[in-house]
N, C-alpha and C positions, 0 to 999 in steps of 0.2 A: 505495497499501501507505500510506503513512504516513498519511494522510486516514482510514482503518480503526482505526488502532494508537490503544487508549487505557492511560492510564498511571494511571487512579487510583492502584491499590495503592502508588505508589511516592509517592502525594503522604505526607510526614509521615516520609519513610523516609531522610531525608538530614539535614544539618546545616545549619546557617545561615551565612550571609556571612563573620560575625565568629567561629563559631568555624573557618572555614577558615583564616580570615586569622591567627588565634592558635598555630593547629594546625601553621603552616609550618614549613618547618626552610630555614635559609638557606645555598641552594649558590652555586656561582662555575661558570658557563656561559660557559666561554670561545669555545667555537665561535659562541654567540648574542649575543657580546659585553655578558654580563650579570653582574656582580659584583655577589655579595650579593641572589639573588633576594628575597627578602622585604623587604628594604630596599625596592626597585626597585618592588617592587608596593606597598606599604604608599606610596612616594612620586608613583605616578602614580595611586593612588586618591584622593592628600591631594593634589596640584596640579591635577583636573581640573578645567576651566573648560566651560563653554557659549559657544563663538568665535560660535553664530549663533543669537539669541534665535528664528527662528522652529523650530527643534530643539526646544530646549528648552521651548517654548509645546507642541507636540506631544507631548513624552510629558509634561507636566504635563496633557496636555486627556485620556489614559490614563486619569488615577483614577477616572473615571465607570466605568470598565469593572469592576465590583468582581469580574467570574469567571474574571476571570487569574490563572493560576498560572505561574511559571517553574521548570525542574531547568536546573542545569547543570553538567554530565557534566564531572570534571576533575581532575587530580591537581598536586601543588606542582612537581612535576619536569620540567614540561614548557615552555620559553622560549614557545611563544606564550601559554601561561595568565599569566604572568607581567604580558604585554604588553596580553591583551584582557578578563581579567576583572574587572580593576578598573573598567573602563567599564561591561561587563553590570552588575556589580553599582550603579552610578550610575545608569544610565538604568533599572533597575528598581525604585529608590526615588524617583526621579523621579517614574516611571511610576504609584507604588503597588502595584509588584505583586510578592506574599509571593514568595521566591525564598528555594532551597534546593541547596546542591550536593548531588551526588552523587560521591560518591569513584569512581572511576572503575573502579577495580580490583574493588571490592565490587557492582558494578553492573555486570557484563561484560555480562550478557546484551539488558540495556537500552541501554548504547554500541553494541551490536552490532547496533541497531535504525538508526542513523544515523553508519554509516561515509562516509571519503571516498575516493572511488576506492579503497571495498576494501579501507581502512586504519582502525585507530580515531586517529583526529587529534582531540587536543581543544585548545582548550572547545569542548563541544557546548551549549548555549543552546535546552531545548527550553518552547515556550511552548504551556499546555493550558487548556483551559476548563475552567468548575467542574463539568463531568462527567468531566474525566480526559481526554477527546479531543485526541491533535495537532493542534494547529493550522500550528505552523510551525516553523520551527529555526534556528539561526544557527550559523555555525562552518565550518570551525575558523577561519580569519583570513581576511582582506575578500578579495577575491574578487583583487586584483589581487598580492597577496605570496601568495596559493595557487598562483597562476600561474604564480612562480616553481618551486614544488616538483612542480605538474602538467609543465613542462615538463621539468627532472630527469629522471622518471622514464619520463619517454616517450622520452628520451633513452640511459636506463642500465636497460635491464629485467632485466640480467643483475644480483641482485643478489652474484652468486659471483666477479664479476670483481675483479680485482686492486688497482685503484683506483677501485673503488666504494666506500669507506668515506672514503678520500681526497677524493672527490668528492661525496660529501653534505655532509663536514662546511663543504666550500668552499659549497655551496648554505647551508646554515645562518647561515654567514656571511653569504652576500647577505642573506636573509630580516630577519638581524638589523640588518645596515644601514639596510635599508628603513625596518625599526619606529622607528628614530633618529632621523630625518628629521623635524624639527620635529616636530609634532603630523598629520602629513597621513594616520596611517593611523586616526587616531581620526573624523576627520570621515567617514573612508569609511567605518567602523564603523557612525558615526549615522546616516549614508544610506540604508546596506544594510538596519537595525535598523526605520527609519520604513519604506523600502519594506514591511517582512514586515509589520511592523504593519496597515499598510494595505488587506494583502490580504485582513485577514479583521475590519478595526473596520467598524463597521456606516456 
């Protein structure tokens, strides 16, 4: 279904990466182990470095593809956005791909094309061609981190269970710890994005 999806009407409907950063609120996400979310976001963005030259060269090489466009569906109150979107911004900059953020709550009908196991998990980066056809998507988390949440949902299908929220918060804590281990998650995201671009690059 995604192959036929066209979002040309959404191009130009979003805000710039800088506008998104400027508009962020500073929040405290204890379960996810993030204090001052906006500061953390900016710190990840500012401190990003290309640890692998081959990955940097790959994304730099995409500048020859002037037909690509990126829409990122997200909000500033989701911990995965704080960890992952600074990286998405950096990759799209390196690749010369025009990027805009669609605030999720204002674009739910678009978000609902890109559900993760039936849920509105964010961020979702959607890659389009010049005609607005969806070429691929990434999100909401690196696969090995998403696996932690998938396991939780499989083991706790009943949201009405008395300890559901406690277990969910514990899972958010686990995920927060995985993000904190060096920059391992960044390497995985870069690899996953390279694999994604390779599926539709000439």
